C-alpha positions as CSV (number, residue, x, y, z in Angstrom):
1,M,22.2,29.8,-2.8
2,S,19.3,30.7,0.1
3,A,19.4,28.5,3.2
4,L,16.1,27.8,2.1
5,T,17.3,26.2,-1.1
6,E,20.0,24.3,0.4
7,L,17.7,22.9,2.7
8,S,15.0,22.2,-0.3
9,G,14.0,18.5,-1.3
10,G,11.4,17.9,-3.6
11,P,11.8,17.4,-7.7
12,S,15.1,19.9,-7.8
13,L,16.9,17.6,-5.4
14,P,19.8,15.9,-7.1
15,Q,18.8,12.8,-8.6
16,R,22.1,10.8,-7.7
17,R,23.0,7.9,-5.3
18,R,25.8,9.4,-2.6
19,L,27.3,7.6,-0.1
20,V,29.8,10.1,2.0
21,T,29.6,8.1,5.3
22,E,29.2,4.9,6.7
23,V,25.7,3.7,6.6
24,P,24.5,4.7,9.4
25,G,26.3,8.1,9.6
26,P,27.4,9.5,13.2
27,R,24.4,11.9,13.0
28,S,21.9,9.7,12.0
29,R,23.4,7.3,15.4
30,E,23.1,10.6,17.1
31,L,19.5,10.9,16.7
32,M,19.0,6.9,16.7
33,A,20.1,7.1,20.2
34,R,17.7,10.1,21.5
35,K,14.8,8.0,19.3
36,Q,15.8,5.1,21.8
37,A,15.3,7.5,24.3
38,A,12.3,9.4,23.7
39,V,10.3,7.2,21.4
40,A,8.2,3.7,22.2
41,A,10.1,0.2,21.2
42,G,7.4,-0.7,19.6
43,V,7.6,1.7,16.6
44,G,10.4,0.0,14.8
45,T,13.0,1.6,12.0
46,V,13.8,-0.7,8.5
47,M,16.4,1.5,7.8
48,P,18.4,3.0,10.7
49,V,18.9,6.3,9.0
50,F,17.4,9.7,9.3
51,A,15.7,12.1,6.6
52,A,17.1,15.4,6.0
53,R,14.9,15.6,2.8
54,A,14.0,14.2,-0.3
55,G,12.5,14.3,-4.1
56,G,11.8,12.0,-7.3
57,G,13.8,8.7,-6.5
58,V,16.0,9.6,-3.6
59,V,15.9,10.4,-0.2
60,E,19.1,11.9,1.6
61,D,19.8,11.7,5.8
62,V,21.5,14.0,7.7
63,D,24.9,13.1,7.2
64,G,24.4,14.2,3.4
65,N,24.4,10.4,1.9
66,S,21.8,9.9,-1.3
67,F,19.8,6.9,-1.4
68,I,17.9,5.5,-4.2
69,D,14.2,5.0,-2.7
70,F,12.7,1.6,-3.6
71,G,10.2,2.2,-1.4
72,S,8.0,5.2,-1.2
73,G,6.8,5.7,2.7
74,I,5.5,2.3,1.6
75,A,3.8,3.0,-1.3
76,V,2.9,6.7,-0.3
77,T,5.2,9.2,-2.5
78,G,4.1,7.8,-5.6
79,V,4.3,11.5,-7.2
80,G,7.5,12.5,-5.9
81,N,8.4,13.7,-2.2
82,S,7.2,17.2,-2.2
83,A,5.9,17.6,-5.4
84,E,5.0,20.5,-7.0
85,A,1.3,20.4,-7.2
86,V,1.0,19.3,-3.6
87,V,3.6,21.3,-2.3
88,R,1.4,25.0,-4.3
89,R,-1.8,23.6,-3.3
90,A,-1.1,22.4,0.3
91,S,0.5,25.3,1.4
92,A,-1.6,28.3,0.2
93,Q,-4.4,25.8,2.1
94,L,-2.3,26.0,5.5
95,A,-2.2,29.9,4.9
96,R,-6.2,30.2,4.9
97,F,-6.8,27.7,7.6
98,T,-5.8,24.2,9.4
99,H,-8.8,23.3,10.5
100,T,-12.3,23.9,11.3
101,C,-13.8,20.0,11.6
102,A,-15.8,18.7,8.3
103,M,-18.7,18.2,10.4
104,V,-18.3,21.4,12.0
105,T,-18.4,23.4,9.2
106,P,-17.4,21.7,5.5
107,Y,-15.2,23.5,3.4
108,E,-14.7,22.7,-0.7
109,G,-11.6,21.0,-0.8
110,Y,-13.3,17.8,0.9
111,V,-16.2,17.8,-1.9
112,E,-13.7,17.6,-4.7
113,V,-11.7,15.0,-3.0
114,C,-14.6,13.0,-2.9
115,E,-15.6,14.1,-6.5
116,E,-12.2,13.3,-8.0
117,L,-12.5,9.6,-5.8
118,A,-15.9,9.2,-7.9
119,R,-14.6,9.7,-11.3
120,L,-11.2,7.7,-10.6
121,T,-12.4,4.9,-8.7
122,P,-14.0,1.7,-10.9
123,G,-17.3,1.6,-12.3
124,D,-19.9,4.4,-13.6
125,H,-22.6,3.6,-11.1
126,T,-23.2,7.1,-8.7
127,K,-20.6,6.7,-5.5
128,K,-20.2,9.0,-2.6
129,S,-17.3,9.1,-0.1
130,L,-16.5,9.4,3.3
131,L,-12.6,10.8,4.2
132,L,-10.7,10.0,6.9
133,N,-6.7,9.8,8.4
134,S,-5.6,6.3,7.4
135,G,-5.4,3.0,6.0
136,A,-7.1,0.7,9.3
137,E,-9.7,4.0,9.5
138,A,-11.1,3.4,6.5
139,V,-11.4,0.0,6.5
140,E,-12.8,-0.2,9.6
141,N,-15.9,2.8,8.8
142,A,-16.3,-0.1,5.6
143,V,-16.8,-2.7,7.6
144,K,-19.3,-0.5,9.6
145,I,-20.8,0.5,6.8
146,A,-21.5,-2.8,5.4
147,R,-23.3,-3.9,8.4
148,Y,-25.1,-1.4,8.5
149,H,-26.4,-1.8,5.1
150,T,-26.7,-5.2,5.1
151,K,-27.8,-5.8,8.6
152,R,-25.5,-8.8,9.0
153,Q,-22.3,-9.2,11.1
154,A,-20.1,-11.7,9.3
155,V,-17.2,-10.4,7.6
156,V,-14.6,-12.5,5.2
157,V,-11.1,-11.9,5.1
158,F,-8.4,-14.1,3.4
159,D,-5.0,-15.6,4.4
160,H,-2.1,-13.3,4.1
161,G,-4.2,-10.7,4.1
162,Y,-3.1,-7.4,5.9
163,H,-5.7,-4.1,6.6
164,G,-4.3,-2.3,9.5
165,R,-3.3,-2.1,13.3
166,T,-6.8,-0.9,15.3
167,N,-8.2,-4.1,17.3
168,L,-10.7,-4.9,14.3
169,T,-8.5,-4.4,11.9
170,M,-6.0,-6.1,12.9
171,A,-8.6,-9.3,13.7
172,L,-8.8,-9.0,9.7
173,T,-5.5,-9.1,9.4
174,S,-3.7,-12.3,8.8
175,K,-0.3,-12.4,9.9
176,N,0.5,-12.7,13.9
177,M,3.8,-11.0,14.4
178,P,4.5,-8.1,14.4
179,Y,1.2,-6.8,14.2
180,K,-1.8,-9.0,16.2
181,H,1.2,-10.4,18.9
182,G,0.0,-10.1,22.5
183,F,-2.6,-7.5,21.5
184,G,-6.2,-9.4,21.6
185,P,-8.8,-10.5,22.1
186,F,-10.3,-10.0,18.8
187,A,-13.1,-8.1,17.4
188,P,-15.6,-11.4,16.7
189,E,-17.3,-12.7,13.6
190,I,-14.0,-12.6,11.3
191,Y,-13.8,-15.6,9.3
192,R,-10.6,-16.1,7.1
193,M,-10.7,-18.1,3.6
194,P,-8.3,-19.4,1.7
195,L,-6.5,-16.9,-1.1
196,A,-5.5,-17.9,-4.6
197,Y,-2.1,-17.9,-3.8
198,P,-0.1,-19.4,-7.0
199,Y,3.6,-19.8,-6.1
200,R,2.1,-22.4,-3.3
201,W,-1.2,-23.4,-4.1
202,P,-0.8,-27.3,-3.8
203,T,-2.0,-28.2,-6.7
204,G,-0.1,-25.7,-8.8
205,P,-1.2,-21.9,-10.4
206,E,-2.9,-23.3,-13.4
207,R,-5.6,-25.0,-10.6
208,C,-5.3,-22.7,-8.3
209,A,-8.0,-19.7,-9.1
210,E,-10.8,-22.4,-9.6
211,E,-10.0,-24.6,-6.9
212,A,-9.5,-21.4,-4.0
213,A,-12.9,-20.0,-5.4
214,A,-14.5,-22.9,-4.9
215,A,-13.3,-23.8,-1.6
216,V,-14.2,-20.3,-0.6
217,I,-17.5,-20.7,-1.6
218,D,-17.9,-23.7,0.0
219,Q,-16.3,-22.7,3.2
220,I,-18.3,-19.8,3.2
221,G,-21.8,-22.1,2.7
222,K,-20.6,-24.3,5.6
223,Q,-19.1,-21.8,8.5
224,V,-20.7,-18.7,7.9
225,G,-23.9,-18.8,6.0
226,A,-24.1,-16.6,3.0
227,D,-26.9,-14.9,4.1
228,N,-25.0,-14.2,7.6
229,T,-22.1,-12.5,5.4
230,A,-22.0,-8.5,5.3
231,A,-18.9,-7.9,3.5
232,I,-16.2,-10.1,2.0
233,L,-12.9,-8.0,1.9
234,I,-9.6,-8.4,-0.1
235,E,-6.7,-6.5,-1.4
236,P,-6.8,-7.0,-5.1
237,I,-3.0,-7.1,-4.9
238,L,-1.7,-8.6,-1.4
239,G,0.5,-5.7,0.2
240,E,2.1,-7.2,3.6
241,G,1.3,-10.4,2.6
242,G,3.7,-10.3,0.2
243,F,2.6,-8.9,-3.2
244,I,0.9,-11.6,-3.8
245,V,-1.3,-11.2,-7.4
246,P,-4.5,-14.0,-6.8
247,A,-4.8,-16.5,-9.6
248,R,-6.5,-14.9,-12.6
249,G,-10.1,-15.5,-12.6
250,F,-10.5,-15.8,-8.6
251,L,-11.3,-12.0,-8.3
252,P,-14.2,-12.2,-10.3
253,R,-15.4,-15.8,-9.4
254,V,-15.9,-14.1,-5.6
255,A,-17.1,-10.5,-6.6
256,E,-19.7,-12.7,-8.7
257,F,-20.3,-14.9,-5.6
258,A,-20.9,-11.8,-3.5
259,A,-23.1,-10.3,-5.7
260,E,-25.3,-13.0,-5.7
261,H,-25.7,-12.7,-2.3
262,G,-25.7,-9.3,-1.7
263,I,-22.7,-9.4,0.3
264,V,-20.9,-6.0,0.3
265,L,-17.3,-6.7,-1.8
266,I,-14.8,-4.3,-0.4
267,A,-11.7,-3.6,-2.2
268,D,-8.9,-2.9,-0.1
269,E,-6.7,-0.5,-2.5
270,I,-4.7,0.9,0.0
271,Q,-0.9,0.2,-1.1
272,S,-1.9,-1.2,-4.5
273,G,-4.4,2.3,-5.3
274,F,-3.7,5.5,-7.4
275,C,-1.5,4.6,-10.5
276,R,0.6,2.3,-8.5
277,T,-0.1,-1.3,-10.3
278,G,-0.1,0.6,-13.7
279,Q,-3.9,1.3,-13.8
280,W,-5.2,4.3,-11.4
281,F,-6.6,1.0,-9.2
282,A,-5.7,-2.5,-9.1
283,S,-9.3,-3.8,-9.4
284,E,-9.2,-2.7,-13.1
285,D,-7.3,-5.5,-14.4
286,E,-9.9,-8.1,-14.3
287,G,-13.0,-5.4,-14.1
288,I,-13.7,-5.9,-10.9
289,V,-16.0,-3.0,-9.8
290,P,-16.1,-2.9,-5.9
291,D,-19.0,-2.1,-3.8
292,L,-16.7,-0.3,-1.5
293,I,-13.2,0.7,-1.9
294,T,-11.0,1.9,0.3
295,T,-8.0,4.4,-0.4
296,A,-4.9,5.9,1.7
297,K,-1.0,5.7,0.9
298,G,-0.8,7.2,-2.1
299,I,-3.8,9.2,-2.1
300,A,-2.4,12.5,-0.9
301,G,1.4,12.5,-1.7
302,G,2.6,12.3,2.2
303,L,0.0,13.8,3.8
304,P,-2.4,11.6,6.2
305,L,-5.4,11.0,4.2
306,A,-7.6,8.2,3.4
307,A,-11.3,7.6,2.2
308,V,-14.2,5.0,1.6
309,T,-15.7,5.0,-1.5
310,G,-19.0,3.2,-3.0
311,R,-22.2,2.9,-4.6
312,A,-24.1,5.8,-3.2
313,E,-27.3,3.9,-1.4
314,I,-24.7,1.8,0.6
315,M,-22.6,4.5,1.5
316,D,-26.0,6.7,2.3
317,A,-27.3,3.8,4.6
318,A,-25.8,5.0,8.1
319,H,-27.8,7.6,9.8
320,V,-26.6,10.8,10.2
321,G,-23.5,11.7,12.9
322,G,-22.9,8.1,12.4
323,L,-20.4,8.8,10.3
324,G,-17.0,11.3,10.2
325,G,-13.8,12.0,13.1
326,T,-12.3,15.2,14.1
327,Y,-9.9,15.2,11.5
328,G,-10.8,12.8,8.9
329,G,-10.3,14.7,5.6
330,N,-8.3,18.0,7.2
331,P,-7.9,20.5,4.8
332,V,-4.6,20.8,3.8
333,A,-4.4,16.7,3.5
334,C,-7.7,17.5,0.7
335,A,-5.3,20.0,-0.7
336,A,-2.4,17.7,-1.3
337,A,-4.6,15.3,-2.7
338,L,-5.9,17.5,-5.3
339,G,-1.8,18.3,-6.1
340,A,-1.3,14.7,-6.3
341,I,-4.4,13.9,-8.5
342,E,-3.3,16.6,-10.6
343,T,0.4,15.0,-11.1
344,M,-0.8,11.8,-11.6
345,R,-3.0,13.3,-14.5
346,E,-0.6,15.6,-15.9
347,L,2.5,13.2,-15.5
348,D,0.2,10.1,-16.7
349,L,1.6,7.8,-13.7
350,P,-0.3,4.6,-15.0
351,A,1.8,4.5,-18.0
352,R,5.3,5.5,-15.6
353,A,4.1,2.6,-13.8
354,R,4.0,0.1,-17.0
355,G,7.1,1.4,-18.1
356,I,8.9,0.9,-14.5
357,E,7.6,-2.7,-14.8
358,E,9.0,-3.1,-18.7
359,I,12.5,-2.3,-17.1
360,M,12.3,-4.0,-13.4
361,R,10.4,-7.4,-14.6
362,P,13.1,-8.6,-16.8
363,R,15.9,-8.0,-14.9
364,L,14.3,-9.5,-11.7
365,A,13.4,-12.8,-13.7
366,A,17.4,-12.8,-15.3
367,M,18.2,-12.9,-11.6
368,A,16.1,-15.8,-10.8
369,E,17.7,-17.6,-13.2
370,K,20.8,-16.9,-12.2
371,H,20.4,-17.3,-8.1
372,P,17.6,-20.3,-7.2
373,V,17.6,-18.1,-3.9
374,I,14.6,-16.2,-6.0
375,G,11.7,-18.5,-5.4
376,D,9.0,-16.2,-6.9
377,V,8.6,-12.7,-8.8
378,R,5.6,-11.5,-9.1
379,G,3.5,-8.0,-9.0
380,R,2.1,-5.7,-11.5
381,G,3.6,-2.5,-12.7
382,A,5.7,-0.7,-9.8
383,M,4.5,-2.9,-7.2
384,L,7.0,-6.0,-7.8
385,A,8.3,-8.4,-5.4
386,V,10.9,-11.6,-5.2
387,E,9.7,-14.3,-2.5
388,L,13.0,-15.6,-1.3
389,V,13.1,-19.7,-0.5
390,R,16.2,-22.1,0.1
391,P,17.5,-23.4,-2.9
392,G,15.8,-26.0,-4.7
393,T,12.5,-26.0,-2.4
394,K,10.0,-23.6,-1.5
395,D,10.8,-23.1,2.2
396,P,11.2,-19.7,2.5
397,D,14.4,-18.1,3.5
398,P,13.8,-15.0,6.0
399,E,17.4,-14.8,7.0
400,S,18.4,-14.6,3.4
401,T,15.8,-11.7,2.8
402,A,17.1,-9.7,5.6
403,A,20.4,-10.1,4.8
404,L,19.9,-8.5,1.5
405,A,18.3,-5.6,2.4
406,A,20.7,-4.5,5.1
407,A,23.3,-4.9,2.0
408,C,21.3,-3.2,-0.2
409,H,21.0,-0.2,2.4
410,R,25.0,-0.1,3.1
411,E,25.1,0.3,-0.7
412,G,22.1,3.4,-0.9
413,L,19.6,1.5,-2.4
414,L,16.1,1.8,0.4
415,V,14.3,-1.8,0.0
416,L,11.4,-3.3,2.1
417,T,10.7,-6.6,3.5
418,T,7.6,-8.0,3.7
419,G,5.5,-11.2,3.3
420,T,3.7,-13.4,6.0
421,Y,7.1,-15.2,6.2
422,G,9.2,-12.1,6.4
423,N,11.0,-14.0,2.6
424,V,9.8,-11.5,0.1
425,L,12.2,-8.3,-1.4
426,R,8.9,-5.8,-2.3
427,F,9.7,-2.3,-4.7
428,L,7.4,0.1,-4.7
429,P,10.0,3.2,-6.2
430,P,8.3,6.7,-6.7
431,L,6.6,6.4,-9.9
432,V,8.6,9.3,-11.1
433,I,11.9,7.8,-10.4
434,G,14.5,8.1,-13.5
435,E,15.6,5.2,-15.6
436,E,19.4,5.9,-14.8
437,L,18.4,5.6,-10.8
438,L,15.8,2.7,-11.1
439,N,18.6,0.6,-13.4
440,E,21.4,1.4,-11.0
441,G,19.1,0.3,-8.0
442,L,18.7,-2.7,-9.8
443,D,22.2,-3.2,-10.4
444,I,22.9,-3.2,-6.3
445,L,20.7,-5.7,-5.6
446,E,21.6,-7.8,-8.4
447,A,25.2,-7.4,-6.8
448,A,23.9,-8.0,-3.5
449,L,22.6,-11.0,-4.5
450,A,25.5,-12.5,-5.5
451,R,27.0,-11.9,-2.1
452,L,24.5,-14.1,-0.4
C-alpha cells in the first residue's frame, strides 16, 4: 500500500468504529496545546480530537481512533467526506486555475452552478443566482437584494432563528450566547416574531400553527407595518435554534401574507437544504416557493460555497457592481459543487435521507418512551433531534445534554448539541452512511442515556 493510499480518506476509508486510545488521545492532546497557543480562544471545539481523514460515515483522528459521524461537519458533508465526484472535479479544476475572480474574468463553472440551482430550487419561475463564500454572506446579500427590490427597510425574523455571525446576521439571530454576546451594537430595523414551536406552544401543538401565524401577522401590522417590510426571513426547519419543525400550516400562511403585501419571502435553507430533509429543499414539504432561497453547507461537499437564488426580477434589481465579492463562486468550490450535485442525483440522496429517518426515528421514539429526560423527538429526513428536559417538566436540561454528548464522544460517536436553551442533541449523519454504522451509533446513544 502506497503512502498516499495510507493517508487517503473518502469512500474507501474502512467504515468501522475503532478506539485504540483514550479520547482524546496523546497526539490530539499535543495538537490541542498548540491550538490553544496559536488560535484565538473564541474558536471553540465540540470534540477535542484532531481529524486526520474522513469518508462515508466515519472520521478518523490523528491517534488512529475512528468515530461514527452523526455531525457531517454541521450538515456539510451530506455526500460524504472526499466524495469521488467532488475530488475528481475539484482536482481537475485545481490543475487548470484556482482563481481569476468571477467579476474580472468569469468562468463556466460559476454559470453551471447557477443553472443547477435554477433547476433544483423550488418553483418553476425564471431564477437567477449569486454565488458567495458562506451562509452568513448569503443571508446578508439576500437582505440587501430584498431591500433594494422593495425600497423598504424592515426585516422580520423569528424566535429561535439563527442566520450567521456577521454584524447584520447576528442582529437577525435570536440566540445571545455564544453568537451575539458582547458584539453589539447591531444593525437596526430587525423585528423578531413568535415561531410556531409545537412542543412549547402555550395552548398545545394542535393550535400552534393558527395562533402563531395570527400573532405574527398582528405584530407585523402593529409594530412594523406590512408596507415597511422588505423581507420575511425564516428557516423552514430551524438549525441552531434546535431543529424545530414549525407547526404544519404556519409556513404557508406566512408565505401567503408575504405575497399579499409584496414582501420578499426568504427561505434560509443553509442547514436544511441539499437532500438533508428527504427532499432537495425543506420548503418543498408544504409546497412553499420562496422568492429568495439561501444555501451553503451541503452545496459543495465540504468546500466553501454559498448562494442566493431567486426570482429573476428580484435578483436583477440591484445595480451592476452592487453584488459580488473577491472569492464568491471560487472555481474550485464550483467544481466541487457540481460533483456534489452529481453525487446527490446518482445516489438519490433524498431517498437516502428518508431511509435514515425510517431507521432513526422509531429508535429515538422508543428511547423517549423509556427515558423521560427526552421531552421531544423531532425533525425530518436525516435532520433529527431530541430535546432534553428535566423529567416531569418542560424545563430545559442543558447539563444532561452536555453530559450525554460527552459520553457519546468517549465511546466513539460524534454528536452535536444545539438549541436556544442548549438542551437539544441533533443528528446529521452523512447521507451515505451505512445502516450498520447508523444502528451502532444509536446503540451508543441508547447506552449513554441509560447511564445518565
